[in-house]
N, C-alpha and C positions, 0 to 999 in steps of 0.2 A: 600478567598479561589481563587472567581471568578474572582475576580478584579484581582490581581496576574500576571492570567495568560498574558492581555493584556500589560504586564511590559517586558519590556519597550517597546517605543511607537511603531505602528505600522517599523514608513519606518526606525527605526534604531533595528526591530528586522531585516528587512529585509532586512538588511542592513550582520548583524552580521551573518542570513542565509546562505546567499549568500556569505561567506566568508570562514565561513562548510565546506559548499557543494565544494567548491572545496580544502579544505585540504586533510587530507588523511582520509578518509572512513573504517569504525570500519567493512565492506567486514563481509566477513563469522567470527569474533569475533560473532557478530552480527546475525549474519541470525544463526548459529550452537543451538545458544539459545530454539530457536522456533523448528528446525526442526523435522520430522518427523525420528522418531529412524531409521524407514528402509531407509533414506537416506544416513546416515552414522553406518552404519552397521562395520563395525569397528571402528567408530573413531575419525580420522583422522584429522585435523585441516582445512578443506577444502572448496572449493565449488567446486561444480558441475564443470565438462569443455562441451558445452556443443557436443553432435557427429554433426559427417558432416551434412547438408542438415535439424539441427533445422531449425523449423519455428519462426520467427523472432517477436518478440510482441512493446505494451510499455504501462504502467499504469500512470493514470496523480493522489497523491497524492495533494490537494489542504487545500490548509488554507484563513478558512473566523471567522469572531467576531462575534458570536452570544451570545445575552442576557453573555456578560460580559464577555467571556471563547471564544480562538482559536478551530473551530471544524475542523473536518473531513471527506466527507460524505466514504460513503459503500456501493454497492450494493447488495442486493441479487440475485441470478443468480434464475433465473426463471427454476422449472423441466423438467429437458432433456434428451435425450440416451446423458452421454459424461458425463466423468470423472469430471471436478465439477459443473456437476448436480445441483443446490439450496445452492452455498458455498456462503462467502460470500464476498467480491473480494473490490479494485477499479475499477472506469474506467478506459477504456481500452482496448483491444486487437490486431489482427493482422496488424504487417505493411502492407496497400497495395499498387499495383506496382508506382502510384500515391506522395504519400506520401514523401516531400522533402527529412523527416528526422524523429525521432522517438520526440522530438518536433510535429512538428502535427501531427503526429499516433494516439499522449494519446491524445492533446484535438479535432482534428473531435473526437474520439470513447468520449470526456465527452460528443461531447454536441451531439451525436447521441445517450444519454444511460441518458444521464440526463439531458439533454434543458440547461447544462451551456456552454456557447460559454466564453473561457476561453482569451486569446489573445498572442504572441508569448513571448510579451515581462511582461506579469503574472512570469514567465516562472524561478526560481530564483534557480533554481538549478538541478541537478539529484542523486541517490543517483549509487549503485552498480548494473552491470547488475546480474539477479540470473535463472539460469537455469531451466525449469520445466518439470519431468520427464515421470512423466502420461501425458501432452498432447504433451513430446518436442517444447517446446514453452522456446527459448531464450528471458527475456521481460528486458526491460526496464527503472527503472522509472525514472522518473519527477518527478520533488513539481515547482508550481505554490506555492503564493500567495497574495489574494483577499482581500481590504481591508469594504467589504461588505458582506452582508452577503447574497446568492445568491437564485434565486427559484429553484427548483428545478422543473425537471417534466418527469417522468421517462417515457421508450421508454418500450413497455409492452410484447413484443414479449422478450423478453431478461430480465428485471428491471423484475425481484415481489415487492421491497422493497426499498428503499433506507435508510438507514442509518445514523445522525446528528450526530458520538459522539463524547463531548467534549475533548480532549488532556486529560484533568487533570485528566479523567477517568480511564486513564490508565494505570495512577500509581500504582493499585493495585488491579485489576484484571484476576493476571496470574494464572491460573490452568493446569491442564491435563485436556484432555479427551481421555477417555475409546473409542476405532474406530474398529469394527470389521475388518480384508482384507484380503482376503485369510484365511481360516481356523485360523487364527490371531485372537487375541484384539492385538493390541496397544496403546502404554499410549502415547499423545500424547500433546505436550506446547502448549501450545490456551492462547488465551485474550477472557477469556470472561464474556461480556455487559452485564445483563437482559438474555434472552433465548435465546443470540446469541454468536457462537462465532466461531471466529474470531481464523483462522490455515493455519496447511500446507503453503503455498507461501506467500499468502496475510499476515501473522502474523508475517512470517521472514523479508519483508523488511521494513512491521512495524517499525517491534524492532530496523532496524539499524537507518531507522526514527527515534523513538524513545531518539537512544542515544545522535544522534546529537542532538536534543533539548532541553535534559539535558543537551549535555556543548552548549553551548550558553545558557537557563535561565541562571544556576550555572555561569554565566560569565566565 
């Protein structure tokens, strides 16, 4: 099972992913499968448009080989007075005025949060932008691929833990997370990896990537 994950060879896989990320993307069709129910109360199949003045951000989905399988890192945020306190996320953050583009934002934030430097040349594409209402962020996900296992160094003020998850684990880990919110309980789609729950915007972005990944791996 694990050896299968490194087929086709990295350079060929990189080319296939590069091509797939430039074709029609699943977008809301993948997002809606993992969206919290309150995001689409009328079940209308669409993504939410950002309001004027929405903040801009970028995250990085980083693929790398480890123990014979393709992995992806996630961060567990520190507890803080904010809507995303303690949640699992991709490395990333807010666009700075000095950032020349979303790729630069994603790479800068990744270096700051997990201590891994990725070059722009290692970015192979992007996923669909996603608006996150609770924090009023329009997020632009970037996808990068490296051919070595990085050494992660979490930034302790922001990152409580780094999760290195092999992609094959996402094949059979879909679940429902019961979350109380404003005197109600919501059944939220999630990916459950051991004791960790990936939900919300991170799960929506991840699900779009997994759709693309499946398309590439199945040829």
